[in-house]
N, C-alpha and C positions, 0 to 999 in steps of 0.2 A: 504494500500500500504506500502511496505517496506520503512521505512524512509531513508535508505541508498541509494535508487535509485530514489526517487521522486525528482522532480525539483521545485515544488512550495514551498512557504514559508507559514507555517501554524501558524496563531495566534490563541490562545485559550483564551476563556473567561469562567471561571469556577465559577458557583454560580448563585444566583438569578438575574433576570432582573427586580426586583421590582422597583418602582419609585424612591425610595431612593438610588438606585444604579447608578443614573445619566445616564440612558440609552440615553437620548437626547444628552448629551455630547459625549457619546461613538459613536453615529451615526455621529456627527460632525467630528470625527476622521476617522471612518470606510468608510463612503461613498466616500470622496475624495481619500482615500487610495486605495480602491478597484477600483475606476475609473482610477487612475493614475498608479497603479502597478498591471498589470494583472496576475502576478505570485503569488499574495497573495491570500490566502484562510483564512476563519475564521471558527472556530469551537466553538459553544456555548455548553458547558457542563451545560445545564440548562433545566428546563422544558419548553416545547413549550409555547409561548405566542405571543401576537400581535406584540411585538417589534422584536423578532428574526424572526418570520414568514415573516414580511414585508421585512426584509433584504434578506431573502432567496428568496423571489419572485423577488426582484430587482436585485439580483445577483445569478441567478440559477447556481448550480454546484460549486459555490465559497463560499457560506455561508451554513453551515450545523449546525443542532442542534440535540443533543441527550442527553438523561438523562442516567446517569451511576450510578451504585451502588458505595458507598464510596470505597470499596475494589478495584474497577477498575480504579479509577481516576488517581492514580500515573502512571500506565502503559499507559494510554491515554495521559497524559501530556508529558511523555517521548517521544512520537511520534510527538510532536509539536515543534515549533521553538521559539516562544515568548509568554509570558503570558501577558494578558491585565489587567491593574489595573487603570481604568479611573474613576475619581470622580470629582464632582463640587468643586470649591474653597469655602468651607464653614468652619465655626469654627469647626464643628463636624469632618470634614475630615482633618483639620489641626492638630487635636490631635488623629486621628485614628491610629489604629494598626491592619491593615487587615491581617488575617491569610493567605490569598492567597499569600502574599509576600513571606513568608517562604516556602509555598507549591510549588510555581513556581520554586524558586531557588533550592529547594531540588530535583526537577525533572530535574534540569539542564537547566532551561529556563531563558534567560535574560528577563527582565520585561520592557514592554512599559507602563510607568506610567505617570499619569498627575502630574503637579507641585502641591506642597503644601499638599501632603498626609503625615501627621505626619512628622517624621524625614526621612521617607523612600525615598522621592524624592531626597533629598540631599545625602542620602546613595548611591542611584543608580548612581548619578553623581560622587561622590567621589571614589567609588570602581569599576566603569565601569561595572555595573550590568545590563545595558540595556540602554533605551532611556527615557529621561524625555520630555514629550510633553506639550507644552503651547497651550492652546485652540486657535484654528485658525491658528496655524503654520503648515507649510508643514513638512512632515517627510522625512528623508533621505531614500534612497533605502533600503528596508529591505532585508536581506539575510538569508539563512539557518544558523542554529547554528551548528557549527562543534563540534567534540568530545572534543577538547581541551577546548573550551569555556564552554561546558556543565560541564566538570569536574571542571572547576574553579568556576562556579555557585554553584555546589553541595558542593564544599569545603568551600565556603563562608557560605553557609547555615549551614553546620555541625559545623563550628567554631563559628558562631555568633548567630544562631537562633534555637538551640536545647535546650532541658531541661538540658542536660549535660553541655552546654556552660554557663548556668546560675546557675548551682548547687552551686558553691562557693559563689556567691553573695546572693542567697537565704539563704544559711546557715548563712552568716554574718548578714543578716537582722533578721532572726529568733533568732540568738544569742543575738543581740542587744535588741530585744523586750522582751526577757525572763529574 
């Protein structure tokens, strides 16, 4: 469907649904959200598995799963409204640097992120890059992402999360090491 005319809000989860990806916590977020906000849909860009299939059965027509080639992912993300980055509060996730953070922002998506993911949860709050979710808390009403917000997300990614953005720092480190 043309993103300009659709009314629903599409959340996207891109990547594996393996156990270490905190799918149980993601379900704690999604089930109440889908029950309380009937305009929300979820797209899993991942291989089919028991986790996402169960949600598809529980919310037919509102949860979709599909596997995409890497070259197709950016275009699919651009048709969504919010990127999902939900992880357990563990020491590993407190120092994590998930690549999906930059990928979602580069596609113009604000991020629905759990608290305590590296520095990224604080960055989302500080720069208004989405919503930080505390486990068990209700979410505000989710809305479509308009063109101005998409542009702001993309600009943040280009300025702070690209190789070019880090080029000077890398060169200084390499110079100091040589």
